[in-house]
mmCIF file of the C-alpha atoms, coordinates in Angstrom:
data_MODEL
# 
_entry.id   MODEL 
# 
loop_
_atom_site.group_PDB 
_atom_site.id 
_atom_site.type_symbol 
_atom_site.label_atom_id 
_atom_site.label_alt_id 
_atom_site.label_comp_id 
_atom_site.label_asym_id 
_atom_site.label_entity_id 
_atom_site.label_seq_id 
_atom_site.pdbx_PDB_ins_code 
_atom_site.Cartn_x 
_atom_site.Cartn_y 
_atom_site.Cartn_z 
_atom_site.occupancy 
_atom_site.B_iso_or_equiv 
_atom_site.pdbx_formal_charge 
_atom_site.auth_seq_id 
_atom_site.auth_comp_id 
_atom_site.auth_asym_id 
_atom_site.auth_atom_id 
_atom_site.pdbx_PDB_model_num 
ATOM 1   C CA . MET A 1 1   ? -0.072  0.037  -0.226 1.00 0.00 ? 1   MET A CA 1 
ATOM 2   C CA . SER A 1 2   ? 1.254   3.512  -0.566 1.00 0.00 ? 2   SER A CA 1 
ATOM 3   C CA . GLU A 1 3   ? 1.923   6.335  1.630  1.00 0.00 ? 3   GLU A CA 1 
ATOM 4   C CA . ARG A 1 4   ? -0.710  8.350  -0.564 1.00 0.00 ? 4   ARG A CA 1 
ATOM 5   C CA . SER A 1 5   ? -3.272  5.659  0.113  1.00 0.00 ? 5   SER A CA 1 
ATOM 6   C CA . GLU A 1 6   ? -2.397  4.902  3.673  1.00 0.00 ? 6   GLU A CA 1 
ATOM 7   C CA . ARG A 1 7   ? -2.899  8.376  4.751  1.00 0.00 ? 7   ARG A CA 1 
ATOM 8   C CA . ASP A 1 8   ? -6.682  9.809  2.180  1.00 0.00 ? 8   ASP A CA 1 
ATOM 9   C CA . PRO A 1 9   ? -7.135  6.856  -0.044 1.00 0.00 ? 9   PRO A CA 1 
ATOM 10  C CA . GLY A 1 10  ? -8.240  8.461  -3.394 1.00 0.00 ? 10  GLY A CA 1 
ATOM 11  C CA . ASN A 1 11  ? -7.820  11.962 -2.390 1.00 0.00 ? 11  ASN A CA 1 
ATOM 12  C CA . THR A 1 12  ? -4.416  13.832 -2.280 1.00 0.00 ? 12  THR A CA 1 
ATOM 13  C CA . PRO A 1 13  ? -3.371  15.238 1.218  1.00 0.00 ? 13  PRO A CA 1 
ATOM 14  C CA . GLN A 1 14  ? -4.468  19.181 2.097  1.00 0.00 ? 14  GLN A CA 1 
ATOM 15  C CA . LYS A 1 15  ? -0.842  20.626 2.756  1.00 0.00 ? 15  LYS A CA 1 
ATOM 16  C CA . ASN A 1 16  ? -3.403  23.670 4.463  1.00 0.00 ? 16  ASN A CA 1 
ATOM 17  C CA . PRO A 1 17  ? -6.649  22.310 6.408  1.00 0.00 ? 17  PRO A CA 1 
ATOM 18  C CA . GLU A 1 18  ? -9.848  24.441 6.695  1.00 0.00 ? 18  GLU A CA 1 
ATOM 19  C CA . PRO A 1 19  ? -9.786  27.504 9.025  1.00 0.00 ? 19  PRO A CA 1 
ATOM 20  C CA . ALA A 1 20  ? -12.744 25.057 10.923 1.00 0.00 ? 20  ALA A CA 1 
ATOM 21  C CA . LYS A 1 21  ? -10.419 22.151 11.370 1.00 0.00 ? 21  LYS A CA 1 
ATOM 22  C CA . ARG A 1 22  ? -7.757  24.435 12.266 1.00 0.00 ? 22  ARG A CA 1 
ATOM 23  C CA . ALA A 1 23  ? -9.924  25.368 14.987 1.00 0.00 ? 23  ALA A CA 1 
ATOM 24  C CA . THR A 1 24  ? -11.055 22.685 16.125 1.00 0.00 ? 24  THR A CA 1 
ATOM 25  C CA . GLU A 1 25  ? -7.318  21.494 16.390 1.00 0.00 ? 25  GLU A CA 1 
ATOM 26  C CA . GLY A 1 26  ? -7.023  23.668 19.862 1.00 0.00 ? 26  GLY A CA 1 
ATOM 27  C CA . TRP A 1 27  ? -4.359  25.831 17.750 1.00 0.00 ? 27  TRP A CA 1 
ATOM 28  C CA . ASN A 1 28  ? -6.485  28.217 16.464 1.00 0.00 ? 28  ASN A CA 1 
ATOM 29  C CA . VAL A 1 29  ? -5.292  31.913 16.147 1.00 0.00 ? 29  VAL A CA 1 
ATOM 30  C CA . THR A 1 30  ? -8.040  33.656 18.714 1.00 0.00 ? 30  THR A CA 1 
ATOM 31  C CA . HIS A 1 31  ? -5.987  31.133 20.987 1.00 0.00 ? 31  HIS A CA 1 
ATOM 32  C CA . VAL A 1 32  ? -2.280  31.799 20.244 1.00 0.00 ? 32  VAL A CA 1 
ATOM 33  C CA . ILE A 1 33  ? -3.110  35.692 20.674 1.00 0.00 ? 33  ILE A CA 1 
ATOM 34  C CA . ASP A 1 34  ? -4.572  34.899 23.984 1.00 0.00 ? 34  ASP A CA 1 
ATOM 35  C CA . VAL A 1 35  ? -1.593  33.434 25.095 1.00 0.00 ? 35  VAL A CA 1 
ATOM 36  C CA . ALA A 1 36  ? 0.537   35.797 23.341 1.00 0.00 ? 36  ALA A CA 1 
ATOM 37  C CA . LEU A 1 37  ? -1.092  38.970 25.295 1.00 0.00 ? 37  LEU A CA 1 
ATOM 38  C CA . LYS A 1 38  ? -0.302  36.465 28.877 1.00 0.00 ? 38  LYS A CA 1 
ATOM 39  C CA . LEU A 1 39  ? 3.620   37.321 27.923 1.00 0.00 ? 39  LEU A CA 1 
ATOM 40  C CA . PHE A 1 40  ? 5.581   39.343 30.556 1.00 0.00 ? 40  PHE A CA 1 
ATOM 41  C CA . VAL A 1 41  ? 7.141   42.663 28.919 1.00 0.00 ? 41  VAL A CA 1 
ATOM 42  C CA . VAL A 1 42  ? 10.294  44.222 30.350 1.00 0.00 ? 42  VAL A CA 1 
ATOM 43  C CA . GLU A 1 43  ? 10.241  47.675 29.230 1.00 0.00 ? 43  GLU A CA 1 
ATOM 44  C CA . TYR A 1 44  ? 13.198  50.052 30.231 1.00 0.00 ? 44  TYR A CA 1 
ATOM 45  C CA . SER A 1 45  ? 12.493  53.988 31.104 1.00 0.00 ? 45  SER A CA 1 
ATOM 46  C CA . VAL A 1 46  ? 14.801  56.340 29.505 1.00 0.00 ? 46  VAL A CA 1 
ATOM 47  C CA . SER A 1 47  ? 13.712  58.950 31.503 1.00 0.00 ? 47  SER A CA 1 
ATOM 48  C CA . GLU A 1 48  ? 14.309  57.693 34.744 1.00 0.00 ? 48  GLU A CA 1 
ATOM 49  C CA . GLU A 1 49  ? 17.201  56.187 36.278 1.00 0.00 ? 49  GLU A CA 1 
ATOM 50  C CA . ASN A 1 50  ? 17.190  52.663 36.774 1.00 0.00 ? 50  ASN A CA 1 
ATOM 51  C CA . SER A 1 51  ? 13.847  52.058 36.295 1.00 0.00 ? 51  SER A CA 1 
ATOM 52  C CA . PRO A 1 52  ? 12.692  48.706 35.019 1.00 0.00 ? 52  PRO A CA 1 
ATOM 53  C CA . SER A 1 53  ? 9.163   48.346 34.777 1.00 0.00 ? 53  SER A CA 1 
ATOM 54  C CA . VAL A 1 54  ? 7.058   44.588 33.975 1.00 0.00 ? 54  VAL A CA 1 
ATOM 55  C CA . ARG A 1 55  ? 3.767   43.921 33.068 1.00 0.00 ? 55  ARG A CA 1 
ATOM 56  C CA . THR A 1 56  ? 1.835   41.792 31.005 1.00 0.00 ? 56  THR A CA 1 
ATOM 57  C CA . LEU A 1 57  ? 1.792   42.014 26.960 1.00 0.00 ? 57  LEU A CA 1 
ATOM 58  C CA . GLU A 1 58  ? -1.267  42.868 27.425 1.00 0.00 ? 58  GLU A CA 1 
ATOM 59  C CA . LYS A 1 59  ? -1.201  45.615 29.575 1.00 0.00 ? 59  LYS A CA 1 
ATOM 60  C CA . VAL A 1 60  ? 1.553   47.312 27.721 1.00 0.00 ? 60  VAL A CA 1 
ATOM 61  C CA . LEU A 1 61  ? -0.958  47.505 24.285 1.00 0.00 ? 61  LEU A CA 1 
ATOM 62  C CA . ILE A 1 62  ? -4.106  48.549 26.074 1.00 0.00 ? 62  ILE A CA 1 
ATOM 63  C CA . ASP A 1 63  ? -1.516  51.247 27.790 1.00 0.00 ? 63  ASP A CA 1 
ATOM 64  C CA . ASN A 1 64  ? -0.300  52.411 24.440 1.00 0.00 ? 64  ASN A CA 1 
ATOM 65  C CA . ILE A 1 65  ? -3.523  52.680 23.098 1.00 0.00 ? 65  ILE A CA 1 
ATOM 66  C CA . ASP A 1 66  ? -4.788  54.423 25.865 1.00 0.00 ? 66  ASP A CA 1 
ATOM 67  C CA . ASN A 1 67  ? -1.392  57.412 25.724 1.00 0.00 ? 67  ASN A CA 1 
ATOM 68  C CA . VAL A 1 68  ? -2.255  57.129 21.820 1.00 0.00 ? 68  VAL A CA 1 
ATOM 69  C CA . ARG A 1 69  ? -5.454  57.909 22.546 1.00 0.00 ? 69  ARG A CA 1 
ATOM 70  C CA . ARG A 1 70  ? -4.061  61.469 24.833 1.00 0.00 ? 70  ARG A CA 1 
ATOM 71  C CA . GLY A 1 71  ? -1.770  62.075 22.918 1.00 0.00 ? 71  GLY A CA 1 
ATOM 72  C CA . LEU A 1 72  ? 0.945   60.936 25.443 1.00 0.00 ? 72  LEU A CA 1 
ATOM 73  C CA . PRO A 1 73  ? 4.382   59.725 24.775 1.00 0.00 ? 73  PRO A CA 1 
ATOM 74  C CA . LYS A 1 74  ? 5.783   56.760 25.778 1.00 0.00 ? 74  LYS A CA 1 
ATOM 75  C CA . ASP A 1 75  ? 8.467   56.832 28.345 1.00 0.00 ? 75  ASP A CA 1 
ATOM 76  C CA . TYR A 1 76  ? 9.028   52.971 29.131 1.00 0.00 ? 76  TYR A CA 1 
ATOM 77  C CA . LEU A 1 77  ? 10.672  50.728 26.227 1.00 0.00 ? 77  LEU A CA 1 
ATOM 78  C CA . PRO A 1 78  ? 10.395  47.019 25.653 1.00 0.00 ? 78  PRO A CA 1 
ATOM 79  C CA . VAL A 1 79  ? 13.566  45.162 26.305 1.00 0.00 ? 79  VAL A CA 1 
ATOM 80  C CA . GLY A 1 80  ? 12.556  41.836 26.777 1.00 0.00 ? 80  GLY A CA 1 
ATOM 81  C CA . LEU A 1 81  ? 9.529   39.422 26.498 1.00 0.00 ? 81  LEU A CA 1 
ATOM 82  C CA . PHE A 1 82  ? 9.459   36.052 28.675 1.00 0.00 ? 82  PHE A CA 1 
ATOM 83  C CA . VAL A 1 83  ? 6.915   33.402 29.601 1.00 0.00 ? 83  VAL A CA 1 
ATOM 84  C CA . SER A 1 84  ? 6.407   34.318 33.569 1.00 0.00 ? 84  SER A CA 1 
ATOM 85  C CA . ARG A 1 85  ? 6.665   36.766 36.150 1.00 0.00 ? 85  ARG A CA 1 
ATOM 86  C CA . GLU A 1 86  ? 9.336   35.004 37.728 1.00 0.00 ? 86  GLU A CA 1 
ATOM 87  C CA . ASP A 1 87  ? 11.343  34.814 35.008 1.00 0.00 ? 87  ASP A CA 1 
ATOM 88  C CA . ALA A 1 88  ? 10.852  38.774 34.174 1.00 0.00 ? 88  ALA A CA 1 
ATOM 89  C CA . ASP A 1 89  ? 11.112  39.524 38.147 1.00 0.00 ? 89  ASP A CA 1 
ATOM 90  C CA . ARG A 1 90  ? 14.736  37.257 37.872 1.00 0.00 ? 90  ARG A CA 1 
ATOM 91  C CA . PHE A 1 91  ? 15.859  38.678 34.808 1.00 0.00 ? 91  PHE A CA 1 
ATOM 92  C CA . VAL A 1 92  ? 15.208  42.573 36.410 1.00 0.00 ? 92  VAL A CA 1 
ATOM 93  C CA . GLU A 1 93  ? 17.119  41.262 39.688 1.00 0.00 ? 93  GLU A CA 1 
ATOM 94  C CA . LYS A 1 94  ? 19.672  40.245 37.475 1.00 0.00 ? 94  LYS A CA 1 
ATOM 95  C CA . PHE A 1 95  ? 20.049  43.255 35.273 1.00 0.00 ? 95  PHE A CA 1 
ATOM 96  C CA . ASN A 1 96  ? 19.577  45.764 38.549 1.00 0.00 ? 96  ASN A CA 1 
ATOM 97  C CA . PHE A 1 97  ? 22.707  43.754 39.605 1.00 0.00 ? 97  PHE A CA 1 
ATOM 98  C CA . ILE A 1 98  ? 24.599  44.175 37.247 1.00 0.00 ? 98  ILE A CA 1 
ATOM 99  C CA . LEU A 1 99  ? 23.729  48.118 37.080 1.00 0.00 ? 99  LEU A CA 1 
ATOM 100 C CA . ALA A 1 100 ? 24.344  48.306 40.741 1.00 0.00 ? 100 ALA A CA 1 
ATOM 101 C CA . ARG A 1 101 ? 28.130  47.304 39.987 1.00 0.00 ? 101 ARG A CA 1 
ATOM 102 C CA . GLU A 1 102 ? 28.608  50.414 36.915 1.00 0.00 ? 102 GLU A CA 1 
ATOM 103 C CA . ASP A 1 103 ? 29.356  53.710 38.034 1.00 0.00 ? 103 ASP A CA 1 
ATOM 104 C CA . GLN A 1 104 ? 26.337  55.141 37.094 1.00 0.00 ? 104 GLN A CA 1 
ATOM 105 C CA . THR A 1 105 ? 27.587  58.833 36.510 1.00 0.00 ? 105 THR A CA 1 
ATOM 106 C CA . ALA A 1 106 ? 29.414  57.569 33.751 1.00 0.00 ? 106 ALA A CA 1 
ATOM 107 C CA . MET A 1 107 ? 26.800  55.264 31.839 1.00 0.00 ? 107 MET A CA 1 
ATOM 108 C CA . ARG A 1 108 ? 26.336  56.376 28.884 1.00 0.00 ? 108 ARG A CA 1 
ATOM 109 C CA . TRP A 1 109 ? 22.870  55.145 26.788 1.00 0.00 ? 109 TRP A CA 1 
ATOM 110 C CA . GLN A 1 110 ? 25.305  53.345 24.920 1.00 0.00 ? 110 GLN A CA 1 
ATOM 111 C CA . ARG A 1 111 ? 26.827  51.376 27.547 1.00 0.00 ? 111 ARG A CA 1 
ATOM 112 C CA . LEU A 1 112 ? 23.368  50.799 29.074 1.00 0.00 ? 112 LEU A CA 1 
ATOM 113 C CA . ALA A 1 113 ? 21.829  49.069 25.899 1.00 0.00 ? 113 ALA A CA 1 
ATOM 114 C CA . ASP A 1 114 ? 25.080  46.908 25.917 1.00 0.00 ? 114 ASP A CA 1 
ATOM 115 C CA . ILE A 1 115 ? 24.018  45.764 29.379 1.00 0.00 ? 115 ILE A CA 1 
ATOM 116 C CA . LEU A 1 116 ? 20.594  44.744 28.268 1.00 0.00 ? 116 LEU A CA 1 
ATOM 117 C CA . GLN A 1 117 ? 21.861  42.830 25.761 1.00 0.00 ? 117 GLN A CA 1 
ATOM 118 C CA . ASN A 1 118 ? 24.302  41.058 27.270 1.00 0.00 ? 118 ASN A CA 1 
ATOM 119 C CA . SER A 1 119 ? 21.911  40.239 30.447 1.00 0.00 ? 119 SER A CA 1 
ATOM 120 C CA . LEU A 1 120 ? 19.491  39.298 27.811 1.00 0.00 ? 120 LEU A CA 1 
ATOM 121 C CA . GLN A 1 121 ? 21.729  36.705 25.776 1.00 0.00 ? 121 GLN A CA 1 
ATOM 122 C CA . GLU A 1 122 ? 23.351  35.165 29.375 1.00 0.00 ? 122 GLU A CA 1 
ATOM 123 C CA . PHE A 1 123 ? 19.564  34.921 30.403 1.00 0.00 ? 123 PHE A CA 1 
ATOM 124 C CA . LEU A 1 124 ? 18.031  33.487 27.768 1.00 0.00 ? 124 LEU A CA 1 
ATOM 125 C CA . SER A 1 125 ? 21.324  30.568 26.907 1.00 0.00 ? 125 SER A CA 1 
ATOM 126 C CA . ASP A 1 126 ? 20.865  29.239 30.229 1.00 0.00 ? 126 ASP A CA 1 
ATOM 127 C CA . PRO A 1 127 ? 19.941  25.467 29.766 1.00 0.00 ? 127 PRO A CA 1 
ATOM 128 C CA . ASP A 1 128 ? 17.615  25.535 32.659 1.00 0.00 ? 128 ASP A CA 1 
ATOM 129 C CA . ILE A 1 129 ? 15.851  28.596 32.107 1.00 0.00 ? 129 ILE A CA 1 
ATOM 130 C CA . ARG A 1 130 ? 15.485  27.730 28.491 1.00 0.00 ? 130 ARG A CA 1 
ATOM 131 C CA . HIS A 1 131 ? 13.960  23.851 29.073 1.00 0.00 ? 131 HIS A CA 1 
ATOM 132 C CA . GLU A 1 132 ? 11.568  25.720 31.900 1.00 0.00 ? 132 GLU A CA 1 
ATOM 133 C CA . ASP A 1 133 ? 10.307  28.374 29.353 1.00 0.00 ? 133 ASP A CA 1 
ATOM 134 C CA . GLU A 1 134 ? 9.681   25.663 26.669 1.00 0.00 ? 134 GLU A CA 1 
ATOM 135 C CA . ASN A 1 135 ? 7.727   23.687 28.984 1.00 0.00 ? 135 ASN A CA 1 
ATOM 136 C CA . LYS A 1 136 ? 5.568   26.819 30.509 1.00 0.00 ? 136 LYS A CA 1 
ATOM 137 C CA . THR A 1 137 ? 5.033   27.503 26.747 1.00 0.00 ? 137 THR A CA 1 
ATOM 138 C CA . ALA A 1 138 ? 3.498   24.195 26.031 1.00 0.00 ? 138 ALA A CA 1 
ATOM 139 C CA . GLU A 1 139 ? 1.227   23.901 29.184 1.00 0.00 ? 139 GLU A CA 1 
ATOM 140 C CA . LYS A 1 140 ? -0.269  27.496 28.102 1.00 0.00 ? 140 LYS A CA 1 
ATOM 141 C CA . LEU A 1 141 ? -0.648  26.734 23.957 1.00 0.00 ? 141 LEU A CA 1 
ATOM 142 C CA . ASP A 1 142 ? -2.576  23.765 25.886 1.00 0.00 ? 142 ASP A CA 1 
# 
C-alpha cells in the first residue's frame, strides 16, 4: 500500500486544513493571541534612572493605545519578553544587580544598551531557563 493511500485513500492530502478544522484542533488564532497577551514584557524607562517595569503584553498594549488616544509620549521601552512573571522578575533582579556594580555617573546609553543585551543573552542561554520556558509555553498553548 502506498503512503498516499494510507493517509487519504483516493484524495490528495491538504497542506493547509480548512480554518474550521484548524480551530477544532486547538491551534486557532484567537487561542494563540490569548496566550501571547499573557506574556510578560520587561520595559525600561529612558527618562527615569534605573527604572525597569514588568507588565503583561496585554497591559502594555492597552496602555499604549490609551496613550495614543490622549496624545501622550511613551516613556518605557520594551526590552525583553518572558513566558512567566517569575522569569521576568529574575531577569530584572539580575539586570539591577549588574547596574548596581556600574559607575552610574559615567553610564552612557550605549553602555546601558550593552548591559541589557548581554543580560538577555546570558539569561536566554541558561539551559535550565530555556527548558522551563519551553514547558511553560507548552502548558499555556494546551
